[in-house]
C-alpha positions as CSV (number, residue, x, y, z in Angstrom):
1,X,0.0,0.0,0.0
2,X,1.2,3.5,-0.8
3,X,2.2,5.7,2.1
4,X,-0.7,8.1,1.4
5,X,-3.2,5.2,1.2
6,X,-1.8,3.7,4.4
7,X,-2.2,7.0,6.2
8,X,-5.7,7.5,5.0
9,X,-6.7,4.0,6.0
10,X,-5.1,4.4,9.4
11,X,-6.9,7.7,9.9
12,X,-10.2,6.1,9.0
13,X,-9.6,3.3,11.5
14,X,-8.8,5.7,14.3
15,X,-11.8,7.8,13.5
16,X,-14.0,4.8,13.6
17,X,-12.8,3.8,17.1
18,X,-14.7,4.4,20.3
19,X,-12.6,7.4,21.4
20,X,-13.9,9.4,18.5
21,X,-17.5,8.2,18.6
22,X,-20.0,11.0,18.5
23,X,-17.4,13.7,17.8
24,X,-18.4,15.8,14.7
25,X,-16.1,15.5,11.7
26,X,-14.7,18.5,9.9
27,X,-16.7,19.4,6.9
28,X,-14.8,18.8,3.7
29,X,-13.4,21.7,1.8
30,X,-15.8,23.1,-0.7
31,X,-14.9,22.8,-4.3
32,X,-14.0,25.8,-6.4
33,X,-17.1,25.2,-8.6
34,X,-19.3,25.2,-5.5
35,X,-17.8,28.4,-4.2
36,X,-18.1,30.1,-7.6
37,X,-21.7,29.0,-8.0
38,X,-22.7,30.7,-4.8
39,X,-20.7,34.0,-5.3
40,X,-23.4,35.9,-7.1
41,X,-21.2,37.1,-10.0
42,X,-23.8,36.6,-12.7
43,X,-22.4,35.6,-16.1
44,X,-18.8,36.1,-15.1
45,X,-16.0,33.7,-16.0
46,X,-13.6,32.3,-13.5
47,X,-10.0,31.2,-13.9
48,X,-8.4,29.8,-10.8
49,X,-5.3,27.7,-10.1
50,X,-3.5,27.0,-6.8
51,X,-0.1,25.2,-6.7
52,X,1.4,23.7,-3.6
53,X,4.9,25.2,-3.2
54,X,6.2,22.2,-1.3
55,X,5.3,19.4,-3.7
56,X,4.5,21.4,-6.9
57,X,1.1,19.6,-7.0
58,X,-1.9,21.5,-8.4
59,X,-4.3,21.7,-5.4
60,X,-7.2,23.5,-7.1
61,X,-8.1,24.3,-10.7
62,X,-11.2,25.7,-12.3
63,X,-11.3,27.4,-15.7
64,X,-7.5,27.5,-15.3
65,X,-6.9,27.6,-19.1
66,X,-9.3,30.5,-19.8
67,X,-7.5,33.6,-21.1
68,X,-9.0,36.5,-19.0
69,X,-8.0,40.1,-18.3
70,X,-5.6,40.1,-15.4
71,X,-6.0,43.8,-14.5
72,X,-3.3,45.0,-12.1
73,X,-2.2,41.5,-11.2
74,X,-0.2,41.8,-14.4
75,X,2.1,44.0,-12.4
76,X,3.5,40.9,-10.8
77,X,4.7,39.8,-14.2
78,X,6.1,43.2,-14.9
79,X,8.0,43.2,-11.6
80,X,9.6,39.9,-12.4
81,X,10.4,41.0,-15.9
82,X,12.1,44.2,-14.8
83,X,14.1,42.4,-12.1
84,X,15.3,39.9,-14.6
85,X,16.3,42.5,-17.3
86,X,17.4,45.4,-15.2
87,X,18.6,43.8,-11.9
88,X,17.3,44.6,-8.4
89,X,19.8,47.5,-7.8
90,X,19.0,49.3,-11.0
91,X,18.5,53.1,-10.5
92,X,17.0,55.8,-12.8
93,X,19.1,59.0,-13.0
94,X,17.8,62.5,-13.4
95,X,20.7,64.7,-14.6
96,X,21.6,68.3,-15.2
97,X,24.1,69.0,-17.9
98,X,25.9,72.1,-19.1
99,X,26.0,72.1,-22.9
100,X,27.6,75.3,-24.2
101,X,25.3,78.1,-23.3
102,X,22.5,75.7,-22.4
103,X,21.5,74.1,-19.2
104,X,19.7,70.8,-19.8
105,X,17.5,68.9,-17.4
106,X,17.6,65.3,-18.6
107,X,15.0,62.9,-17.3
108,X,16.1,59.3,-16.9
109,X,12.7,57.8,-16.3
110,X,12.7,58.0,-12.5
111,X,9.0,57.2,-11.8
112,X,9.1,58.4,-8.2
113,X,10.7,61.8,-8.7
114,X,8.7,64.4,-6.8
115,X,8.9,68.2,-6.2
116,X,10.9,67.8,-3.0
117,X,13.6,65.7,-4.7
118,X,13.6,68.1,-7.7
119,X,14.2,71.0,-5.2
120,X,17.3,69.1,-4.0
121,X,18.6,68.8,-7.5
122,X,17.9,72.5,-8.2
123,X,20.0,73.4,-5.1
124,X,22.8,71.2,-6.2
125,X,22.7,72.8,-9.7
126,X,22.8,76.3,-8.3
127,X,25.9,75.4,-6.3
128,X,27.5,73.8,-9.3
129,X,27.1,76.6,-11.8
130,X,28.4,79.4,-9.6
131,X,28.2,82.7,-11.4
132,X,27.5,81.2,-14.8
133,X,24.1,82.1,-16.2
134,X,22.7,80.0,-19.1
135,X,21.3,81.6,-22.2
136,X,18.9,78.7,-22.8
137,X,17.2,76.1,-20.6
138,X,16.1,72.7,-22.1
139,X,14.3,69.7,-20.8
140,X,14.8,66.2,-22.3
141,X,12.4,63.3,-21.8
142,X,13.5,61.0,-24.5
143,X,15.1,58.3,-22.3
144,X,11.7,56.5,-22.7
145,X,9.1,56.6,-25.5
146,X,6.3,59.0,-24.8
147,X,2.9,57.4,-24.3
148,X,0.1,60.0,-24.3
149,X,-2.2,57.9,-22.1
150,X,-1.4,54.6,-20.5
151,X,-4.9,53.3,-21.4
152,X,-6.7,55.5,-24.0
153,X,-10.0,53.7,-23.3
154,X,-10.0,55.0,-19.7
155,X,-11.4,58.5,-18.8
156,X,-8.7,61.0,-19.8
157,X,-9.0,63.0,-16.5
158,X,-8.1,60.1,-14.2
159,X,-4.9,60.7,-12.4
160,X,-3.8,57.1,-12.7
161,X,-3.9,57.5,-16.5
162,X,-1.1,60.1,-17.2
163,X,1.4,60.5,-20.0
164,X,4.5,58.4,-19.8
165,X,7.9,60.0,-20.6
166,X,11.5,59.9,-19.6
167,X,10.8,63.1,-17.7
168,X,8.4,62.4,-14.8
169,X,7.4,64.6,-11.9
170,X,4.9,63.7,-9.2
171,X,3.9,60.6,-11.2
172,X,3.0,63.1,-13.9
173,X,0.1,64.6,-11.9
174,X,-0.8,68.1,-11.0
175,X,-2.7,69.0,-7.8
176,X,-6.0,71.0,-8.4
177,X,-7.5,72.8,-5.5
178,X,-10.7,74.9,-5.6
179,X,-12.8,77.2,-3.6
180,X,-16.3,78.1,-4.9
181,X,-18.7,80.8,-3.8
182,X,-20.3,82.9,-6.5
183,X,-17.4,82.0,-8.7
184,X,-14.8,79.3,-8.4
185,X,-11.1,80.0,-7.8
186,X,-8.9,77.2,-9.1
187,X,-5.3,76.6,-8.2
188,X,-2.8,74.2,-9.8
189,X,0.3,73.1,-7.9
190,X,3.2,70.7,-8.3
191,X,2.5,69.5,-4.8
192,X,5.2,68.0,-2.6
193,X,5.6,67.5,1.2
194,X,7.9,70.5,1.7
195,X,7.5,72.4,-1.6
196,X,4.4,73.1,-3.6
197,X,5.2,75.7,-6.4
198,X,2.5,76.8,-8.8
199,X,2.3,74.9,-12.1
200,X,2.5,77.8,-14.6
201,X,2.3,75.7,-17.7
202,X,-1.1,74.2,-16.7
203,X,-4.4,76.1,-16.3
204,X,-7.9,75.2,-15.4
205,X,-11.4,76.7,-15.6
206,X,-15.0,75.5,-14.9
207,X,-17.6,74.5,-17.4
208,X,-21.4,74.5,-16.5
209,X,-22.0,70.9,-17.7
210,X,-20.6,67.9,-19.3
211,X,-17.4,66.1,-18.4
212,X,-13.8,67.1,-18.1
213,X,-12.1,68.6,-21.2
214,X,-8.5,69.0,-22.0
215,X,-6.6,71.0,-24.6
216,X,-3.0,72.0,-25.5
217,X,-2.1,75.3,-27.1
218,X,1.5,76.6,-27.5
219,X,2.8,73.9,-25.2
220,X,0.4,74.9,-22.4
221,X,-2.3,72.6,-21.0
222,X,-5.8,73.7,-20.1
223,X,-8.4,71.6,-18.2
224,X,-12.1,72.3,-18.2
225,X,-13.6,71.0,-15.0
226,X,-17.4,70.5,-14.6
227,X,-18.8,73.0,-12.1
228,X,-21.5,70.5,-11.0
229,X,-18.8,68.2,-9.6
230,X,-17.2,70.8,-7.3
231,X,-18.4,71.5,-3.8
232,X,-17.5,74.7,-1.9
233,X,-13.9,73.6,-1.6
234,X,-11.8,70.6,-2.4
235,X,-8.9,69.1,-4.3
236,X,-8.0,66.3,-6.7
237,X,-5.1,65.2,-8.8
238,X,-5.2,65.6,-12.6
239,X,-2.9,63.8,-15.1
240,X,-0.1,65.8,-16.9
241,X,0.0,65.5,-20.7
242,X,3.2,67.7,-21.3
243,X,5.6,66.3,-18.7
244,X,8.8,68.0,-20.0
245,X,7.1,71.5,-19.9
246,X,5.7,70.8,-16.4
247,X,9.0,69.6,-15.0
248,X,10.9,72.4,-16.6
249,X,8.5,75.0,-15.2
250,X,8.8,73.6,-11.7
251,X,12.6,73.3,-11.9
252,X,12.8,76.9,-13.1
253,X,10.8,78.1,-10.0
254,X,12.9,76.0,-7.6
255,X,16.2,77.1,-9.2
256,X,15.1,80.8,-8.9
257,X,14.6,80.2,-5.2
258,X,18.2,79.1,-5.0
259,X,19.4,82.3,-6.7
260,X,19.7,80.7,-10.2
261,X,17.5,82.5,-12.8
262,X,16.7,80.3,-15.8
263,X,15.2,81.2,-19.2
264,X,11.8,79.8,-20.1
265,X,12.1,76.0,-20.6
266,X,12.3,74.5,-24.0
267,X,11.6,70.8,-24.9
268,X,14.7,69.1,-26.3
269,X,14.1,66.5,-28.9
270,X,17.7,65.1,-29.2
271,X,19.7,63.3,-26.5
272,X,21.7,65.8,-24.5
273,X,25.4,66.3,-24.7
274,X,27.7,68.4,-22.5
275,X,29.1,67.9,-19.0
276,X,27.0,66.5,-16.1
277,X,27.0,69.0,-13.2
278,X,24.3,67.6,-11.0
279,X,22.6,64.2,-10.6
280,X,19.9,62.6,-8.6
281,X,19.5,58.8,-8.6
282,X,16.3,57.0,-7.8
283,X,15.9,54.4,-5.1
284,X,16.9,50.9,-6.2
285,X,14.5,49.0,-8.4
286,X,13.3,46.7,-5.6
287,X,12.1,49.8,-3.6
288,X,10.3,51.2,-6.6
289,X,8.6,47.9,-7.3
290,X,7.5,47.5,-3.7
291,X,5.8,50.8,-3.9
292,X,4.3,49.9,-7.3
293,X,2.8,46.7,-6.0
294,X,1.5,48.2,-2.8
295,X,-0.1,51.2,-4.4
296,X,-0.7,49.7,-7.8
297,X,1.1,52.6,-9.5
298,X,0.4,52.3,-13.3
299,X,3.0,54.8,-14.3
300,X,5.8,52.9,-12.5
301,X,4.7,49.7,-14.2
302,X,4.9,51.2,-17.6
303,X,8.2,52.9,-16.9
304,X,10.0,49.8,-15.6
305,X,8.5,47.7,-18.4
306,X,9.6,50.1,-21.1
307,X,13.1,50.3,-19.5
308,X,13.4,46.6,-19.3
309,X,12.4,46.0,-23.0
310,X,14.1,49.0,-24.6
311,X,11.2,48.9,-27.1
312,X,10.1,52.0,-29.1
313,X,6.4,51.8,-28.2
314,X,4.2,50.6,-25.4
315,X,2.7,47.9,-27.6
316,X,6.1,46.5,-28.7
317,X,7.3,46.6,-25.1
318,X,4.3,44.5,-24.0
319,X,4.9,42.0,-26.8
320,X,8.6,41.8,-25.6
321,X,7.4,40.9,-22.1
322,X,5.1,38.3,-23.6
323,X,8.0,36.8,-25.5
324,X,10.0,36.7,-22.3
325,X,7.2,34.7,-20.7
326,X,7.0,32.3,-23.6
327,X,10.8,31.8,-23.5
328,X,10.4,30.7,-19.9
329,X,7.7,28.2,-21.0
330,X,4.8,30.2,-19.8
331,X,2.1,30.2,-22.5
332,X,-1.4,31.7,-22.7
333,X,-0.6,35.4,-22.4
334,X,-1.4,38.2,-24.9
335,X,-0.2,41.5,-23.5
336,X,-1.1,45.1,-24.4
337,X,0.7,47.0,-21.6
338,X,2.7,46.5,-18.4
339,X,0.2,47.9,-15.9
340,X,-2.9,45.8,-16.6
341,X,-5.0,48.9,-17.4
342,X,-5.8,47.8,-20.9
343,X,-8.9,45.6,-21.2
344,X,-7.1,43.8,-24.1
345,X,-4.6,42.0,-21.8
346,X,-5.2,38.3,-21.5
347,X,-3.5,35.6,-19.4
348,X,-4.6,32.3,-18.0
349,X,-4.7,31.5,-14.3
350,X,-2.5,28.5,-14.9
351,X,0.1,30.6,-16.6
352,X,0.2,33.2,-13.8
353,X,0.2,30.7,-11.0
354,X,2.9,28.7,-12.6
355,X,5.1,31.8,-13.1
356,X,4.6,32.7,-9.4
357,X,5.3,29.2,-8.2
358,X,8.8,29.2,-9.7
359,X,11.5,29.2,-7.1
360,X,13.3,32.3,-8.4
361,X,10.0,34.2,-8.7
362,X,9.1,33.4,-5.1
363,X,12.4,34.6,-3.8
364,X,12.2,37.8,-5.8
365,X,8.5,38.7,-5.5
366,X,7.2,37.6,-2.1
367,X,9.2,40.2,-0.1
368,X,7.7,42.9,-2.4
369,X,4.0,42.0,-2.2
370,X,1.4,43.5,0.1
371,X,0.3,41.5,3.1
372,X,-3.5,41.0,3.5
373,X,-4.3,42.8,0.2
374,X,-8.1,42.3,0.4
375,X,-8.3,44.3,3.7
376,X,-8.8,47.6,1.9
377,X,-12.0,46.3,0.3
378,X,-13.3,43.8,2.9
379,X,-11.9,45.1,6.2
380,X,-11.6,42.4,8.9
381,X,-13.6,40.0,6.7
382,X,-10.5,39.8,4.5
383,X,-9.0,37.3,7.0
384,X,-5.6,37.2,5.4
385,X,-3.5,38.6,8.3
386,X,-2.5,35.3,10.1
387,X,-4.3,36.3,13.3
388,X,-6.7,33.8,15.0
389,X,-5.5,31.0,12.7
390,X,-6.3,33.0,9.5
391,X,-4.0,32.4,6.5
392,X,-1.1,34.7,5.6
393,X,-1.8,36.2,2.2
394,X,0.8,38.1,0.2
395,X,-0.6,39.1,-3.1
396,X,-1.6,41.7,-5.7
397,X,-5.1,42.7,-6.5
398,X,-6.4,43.9,-9.8
399,X,-9.6,45.7,-10.7
400,X,-11.3,46.9,-13.9
401,X,-15.1,47.4,-14.4
402,X,-16.6,44.0,-13.6
403,X,-13.1,42.5,-13.4
404,X,-11.5,41.4,-10.1
405,X,-8.3,39.4,-9.7
406,X,-5.9,38.3,-7.0
407,X,-2.6,36.6,-7.5
408,X,0.3,35.8,-5.1
409,X,1.0,33.5,-2.2
410,X,-0.7,32.2,0.9
411,X,0.3,30.0,3.8
412,X,-1.7,28.2,6.6
413,X,-1.9,24.8,8.3
414,X,1.7,24.0,7.2
415,X,0.9,24.5,3.5
416,X,2.1,27.2,1.2
417,X,0.6,27.9,-2.2
418,X,1.0,30.2,-5.2
419,X,-2.3,31.0,-6.7
420,X,-4.1,33.1,-9.4
421,X,-7.8,34.0,-9.3
422,X,-9.1,35.8,-12.3
423,X,-12.8,36.8,-12.5
424,X,-14.3,38.8,-15.4
425,X,-17.8,39.6,-16.8
426,X,-16.4,40.5,-20.2
427,X,-19.7,41.7,-21.8
428,X,-20.2,44.1,-18.9
429,X,-16.6,45.2,-19.1
430,X,-16.9,46.0,-22.8
431,X,-20.2,47.8,-22.3
432,X,-18.7,50.1,-19.6
433,X,-15.3,51.0,-21.2
434,X,-14.3,54.5,-20.1
435,X,-16.7,54.7,-17.2
436,X,-15.5,55.3,-13.7
437,X,-17.3,52.8,-11.4
438,X,-20.4,52.2,-13.4
439,X,-23.6,51.2,-11.6
440,X,-23.4,47.8,-10.0
441,X,-19.6,47.4,-10.3
442,X,-18.7,48.2,-6.7
443,X,-21.0,45.5,-5.2
444,X,-19.9,43.1,-7.9
445,X,-16.2,43.6,-7.0
446,X,-16.9,43.1,-3.3
447,X,-18.6,39.8,-4.0
448,X,-15.6,38.8,-6.2
449,X,-13.2,39.7,-3.4
450,X,-15.1,37.5,-1.0
451,X,-14.9,34.7,-3.4
452,X,-11.1,35.2,-3.7
453,X,-10.8,35.0,0.0
454,X,-12.7,31.8,0.1
455,X,-10.9,30.2,-2.8
456,X,-7.5,30.8,-1.1
457,X,-8.8,29.4,2.2
458,X,-10.2,26.3,0.6
459,X,-7.0,25.7,-1.2
460,X,-5.0,25.8,2.0
461,X,-7.1,23.2,3.7
462,X,-5.2,19.9,4.4
463,X,-8.1,18.0,2.9
464,X,-8.2,20.0,-0.3
465,X,-8.4,17.5,-3.2
466,X,-5.6,17.7,-5.7
467,X,-6.8,18.8,-9.1
468,X,-5.6,18.2,-12.7
469,X,-4.6,20.9,-15.1
470,X,-4.3,20.7,-18.8
471,X,-1.0,19.1,-20.1
472,X,0.8,22.5,-20.7
473,X,0.9,23.3,-16.9
């Protein structure tokens, strides 16, 4: 008799003995199909796979070969891709160069550069130039391809859908504040913790109805903000569409405060030459990725993906990441970006779970993932914090309209798993493209998150029945 069969038979004999008579048995773990049927997700599709990290066995699988939108769980793939191609200690440099009579601010793609850090660079520049005064001031953002919007199908005014460029400031967002009485006073700032200069290259005004409007004239941006959406006072972030002009404007203000007057910024279209006189390096890639995964920062995902591929466009960069997956034997992915914002992304639960289960992926990714990631949506009901016997869950969430996903790692009862849970009502997703939280989507997502919690818990049970995946897993 095989060891497993022997142990099962022995357990059955013990349970049948007098000492256990009348004691209630533990209910068997519910199947994935049973949990999904009771989740109230309508016509949604489910792809789920859970892999035991000790044995490599597939513990649970349902719809694991379905190609579904991963939403922001795609950022786990992007993180592993960037770590493989760039290395964990990679840093993005923002430099200032003196090129003849021109001062050049050269962005290196640092996705986390903020106003306070730019102020440090301005002070260093002022010290370095001494009495020299440049005749021209240029800003270069060509270290990365420019992407006008991360996801053109999303609403253009959403702060998480900015322009991507090699010159990035404040995640390419500008801070809009307002105070309304008879009329509205609008104020736009490059908001930092210690410094918040006015953003002179961006303006805003109110419109009586309709949605947000955006235009560009002579290098300046203008936002039209619907008056009906403003209370007496408030604030919000808006995306920046001309990042070189924005960063140059702010740097000019910060340099002037250090006693260095600069001419109006120009946008440089060729790589800078000259002598480097000041430099600011980003945090190491691992630190940037930890922030990206915790806050689901779309801009960081696109930046590190573009830097890793070296491709000329967002589409080509996504294809390069897909080719990297395929070379590792991970099939079933069709990628359109690095952030997961595009509804055109597709991956299977079996492909994502298999990638995460790899030893190298586990070592690189687990320290970067957020613990108890469902807590923000479910509160104490998330039960992924390892208190009171609950599992420890380290994972990445992902959400689009009528799409909810969770992928990562979980541990309990002496078992550790890698898992991917992808849920999507694709007809409703297609019907609500460009809408921000359409009717019914919030309650749908909450039900999906409850299902994700239950799927993970069921997979960690020691009586979870092993499942079979298609041959390619």
